[in-house]
TORNU-323568 format. One record per residue (C-alpha): residue in one letter; x, y negated, z negated. Coordinates in steps of 0.001 Angstrom, whole numbers, plus 524288, in hexadecimal, padded with zeros to 5 digits. Layout:
% residues N
AXYZ;...
***
This chain:
% residues 301
M88ED256CF11A867;P8897C579941AE36;V88634584401A4A8;K8896E5920E1A8E0;P8803E59BE41A2B4;P886CB5A78919C50;R886A85B46E1A365;P87C305BDCE19EC1;R881745C6F319485;L8839B5D47519A46;P880745E12C19372;S88BB45E9B018F26;L8943F5EDDB19A97;N894D25FBA2194E8;A886005FC111947A;L884F85F7731A297;R88F23601711A6BE;A887DC60C7E19FEA;F87B0F6085F1A645;E88114607321B3DA;A8874B614AF1B31A;A87B1961B331AD88;A8725A614D21B7A8;R87B45617BA1C32A;L87DC1625DB1BF29;E86FC8627C41BA39;S8752662E821AE31;F8798F62A1B1A0B7;A882636361219FBB;K889116337B1ACC6;A88AAD6252A1A928;A8911A6293A19C6A;D89AB7631DF1A3CA;E89DF9627091AD66;I8A0E661C8F1A34F;G8A6D4625B71993E;V89D24624FF18DFB;T8927762D991886D;A8849962E0118DA5;G88029628B018076;A8890C61CEB1823E;V8830961A5618FA4;T8757161AF4189A2;Q8797C6116417EF6;Q87F7E607E5188C0;I87325607FD19102;R86AEA60557184E8;Q873AB5F9BC181DD;L871F45F4D218FD7;E8633C5F5FE18EE1;A863725EEB4181E8;A86B925E3C7187E3;L862C25E2C7193D4;G856275E40318C3A;F8506C5EE93194E5;A852D95FCB4198C2;V85B5F600811A456;F8575960EC91A3C2;R849CD6148F1A262;R849CF61FB21987F;L842EF62B8C19E3B;P83FA6638E319869;Q84A1563ED71A14C;G854DC634991A103;V8556D6264E1A4F2;A8530261E2A1B12B;L85791610A21B533;T84E0E605621B433;E84BA15FDE11C0C3;A853405F1FA1BBE6;A85ED55FA7D1B846;R85E89601471C56F;E85F175F4311CC71;A86A825EF8F1C422;L872725FC131C55C;P878D85F98A1D2C1;R87DEE5EC431CE55;L883175F1E61C1A2;T889D25FCD81C918;R890285F3081D25F;G894485EAE31C6B2;F89AEE5F6321BFC2;D8A13A5FA8F1CC77;M8A6BC5ECE91CE36;L8ABAB5ECEF1C035;G8B21C5FA091C2B1;Q8B86F5F4E81CF23;A8BD6A5E8E71C7E4;V8C3815F1611BD54;Q8C94F5FA3A1C7BE;A8CF315EE411CE5A;L8D5CC5EAE61C17C;R8DB425F8B71C0C8;D8DFC25F7DF1CEE7;A8E7B35EBD41CB97;Q8F0A55F4A11C3A2;P8FC7E5F7F31CC09;H8FF066065C1CEAD;R8F25460AA81C853;P8F010619711C7E6;L8E8086203C1D237;A8DC98626051CA99;I8D7C4633AE1CE15;A8CB5B639D71C899;A8CA87648A01C98B;L8C29B654311C4EB;P8C9E8659C71B918;C8CD82666981BFC6;L8D26265F401CBC3;A8DA22655B01C37B;Q8E0BE660E81BC4C;L8E24366B651C6B8;W8E26F664521D3D2;L8E765656891D177;S8F0F66585F1C641;P8F9C8662121CD84;R8FB1C6582E1D898;L8FF3664CBA1CFFE;P90DF764F6A1D00D;A90E2E64F7B1DEF2;M9057E643791DF54;R90E9263C231D62F;A91A0E63FE31DEBF;A912EB63B511EAFF;F90E3762E9E1E4C0;P9183462B2C1DA2C;D9133E61D391D8D2;L904F3621191D70A;Q8FEA26227E1C9B4;I8F32D62BE51C8A8;S8E8C562DA41BE48;I8DF9D6395D1BE00;S8D27F63A711B712;A8CB54647651B5E3;M8BC80646661B69D;E8B0FC64F191B9C2;E8AA1F6465E1C3BD;P8AFC763E691CF12;P8B11762FD51CC63;D8A906625C81D3AC;P8B234620EF1DE80;Q8AC2D613561DDC4;R8ABA7611F41CF05;D8B5C561A441C7EE;P8C4206161E1C78B;Y8CA04621FE1CE52;D8D178621931DB15;L8D01A62FF11DEBC;S8C74563AF21DA36;L8C95A649951DB6D;F8BD44652131D9BC;Y8B60365D841DF95;R8AAFA6585E1E81B;E8A10E65EE81F0D3;A89F4B652F41F976;A8A8D0648A81FDC3;P8A85B63C091F5D7;Q8A1F0630C91FCF1;N8AE2B6286D1FC22;G8B67D6329C20313;G8C2B1639B81FEFB;L8C927646CE2014B;Q8C262653D51FFCD;F8CA25660771FFA3;D8C70666D2E20666;A8BC9B67602200A7;D8BF6D67C0E1F362;A8BC27689B01EE69;I8BB2C691A11E1DF;L8BFAF69F841DF0B;P8C4546A75F1D338;V8D2B86A5FD1CF79;C8DB246AC4A1C50D;I8E93E6AFBD1C200;P8EF3E6BAAA1CA4B;A8EF976C4721BF03;L8E0F26C3211BCF8;A8DE0C6C4091CB80;T8E2CC6D2201CBA7;K8D6A36D5B11C3D0;L8CD586CF8A1CDA7;T8CA366D7C41D997;T8BC316D36C1DBEB;P8B3E86C8581D637;A8AD2A6D27A1CDA1;D8B9E46D3A51C5EF;L8B78C6C5CF1C0F3;A8AD9C6CB971B769;A8B8FF6D0431AF00;Q8C04C6C3481AF61;T8BED26B6381A86A;L8B8FB6ABFF1B169;L8BE3A69E3E1AF43;H8B533692B91B1D9;D8B6136841F1B37C;A8AAB167E501ABC6;V8A670675651B6EA;W8A79067FFD1C158;R8A20968ACB1B8CC;S8991A68F9E1C3AE;D8A478692451CCF6;W8A5EE6A07C1C8C7;A897996A3541CBA2;R8987F69C421D8B5;W8A4B36A39B1DCE5;L89F6E6B0F41D8E8;A892DA6AE761E073;F89B076AA571EC38;A8A5CD6B4A51EC14;A8A0286C0411E4D2;P891466BFCB1E416;G88B906CA261DB4C;T898256CC231D3AE;K895686CECC1C549;V89DB66C3F61BF79;D898836BA521B569;P89CB56AD1F1BB10;S89A336A5E91AE3C;R8A3716AE331A60F;G8B0246A8441A148;P8B4E669B7619B74;A8B22D68E0F1A14B;F8BBED682E91A0A8;S8B8BC674711A0B0;L8C49A671DA1A951;Y8C7FE679B21B562;S8D66A6788F1B1DB;L8D3CF67FF61A535;A8CCF068AD91AC95;L8D85968B441B611;D8E22A68C281AAD5;A8DA72697A61A553;C8DAC469E271B29C;L8E97A69C141B411;S8EB906A2251A6AD;G8E4726AE801AB00;S8D8516AC361A2BA;G8CEBD6AF071ADAD;V8CA356AC851BB8F;L8C71369E931BF88;M8BE0269A101CA36;G8C8436921C1D151;R8C5FD686451D9CB;M8CFE3686B71E4CD;S8D324678421E415;L8D71767A2A1D5D1;V8DD7C687A61D5C5;G8E35D687EE1E35F;G8F0E4684711DE4D;H8F0A968F791D466;L8EC67699151DEED;A8F735694951E814;A90156696011DD35;G8FC8E6A39C1D984;R8F8F269FDE1CB9D;L8EAEB6A36A1CEE9;V8E4FE6AC831D8E8;A8D7776ADF81DECD;P8D3976BC531DD03;F8C8126BAF61E653;P8C8CA6B4271F392;Q8BAF56AECA1F3EB;A8BC306A00D1F238;M8AF3A698EC1F0E3;P8AF0468B601F74F;T8AA77680271EEB7;V8A174675441F2F5;D8AA3066AD51ED0F;R8B818667861F099;L8C35F65FA61EB66;T8C1426515C1EEF5;L8C9C16453A1EDC1;A8C2826384A1EDE5;A8C7AD62A6A1ED2F;A8C22E61EAC1E60B;T8BB55614941EE77;A8BA46609841E499;A8C1F45FD1B1E6A0;G8CF495FDD51E040;A8D14A60C7F1E1BC;H8DF8D610941E21C;P8E56860D491EF76;R8ECBA61A571F041;R8E108623131EDB1;A8DFD66277F1FBF0;E8EE6262AB51FC62;I8ED84632EF1F000;M8E13C639981F4DD;G8E84C63D852013E;W8F3DD642BC1F993;L8EB2364AE31F0B4;A8E406650661FC77;G8F0EE653F6202C1;S8F5A265A981F65E;A8EA466640E1F6DB;G8EA146672120547;R8DE6F6647920DD4;A8D42665A4520AC2;R8CAD56531A21377;Q8C6F6644D8213CC;I8B8DE6425020FAA;
***
């Protein structure tokens, strides 16, 4: 009677996952963000992996860590293995009838660009369920379970998609406040509203539109969400450095005005990208086209 030897006992799957992410991203902190744990938890998982293997997978250096040669050789196979696991799990999800189309978006775009379009989208696609996740960085189209992503990008994503016409920034405020603004120098007497991520936009616009103007571009409150800064602007609390793709509707409706005509072009632009992994939602291209049409002109990339 043949004897089948038992399979070798594998280290913890969580430990292998932490190692694969840290090695691929070359950062414990980035690995922690990707798998949703703390950097300390990633460090602990890698220590457990090294204890199970009986040797180190990272060399500890005075300025960080580096992969050992054995770990570097094993990394591509581990990455393929986790990608295949992810595809298998996605195939299980795809077996669910009428599953939602998953959209990942920058928080300000989810709130100010996508959300206003949802009623019309539901009317156009009454049988389609949609889920939206707000995140700061675009998902990996091959690895993360999102069908569409909506972010500002300088360059077109390698997998293609739709990229909108060039964007621009310029100061905006309520009409009553605009009457006090004749030249950019008048901004010195007003409260400047900032988005925390785009805090440098005021300095960039002043250097572009009004060089030499004595206005402190750092003065005024900063908000962690652009929507909060926009709410403050709509309430008359100050002047916001507006991004046209986010405030265009308010300008068209007259709720906000641009007291100065100088609009500074941005290097990034609104971009829709589709997932390329097996099992992505079959209607993603149709929804992408509808979203592009809802906003006017966009070009294929």
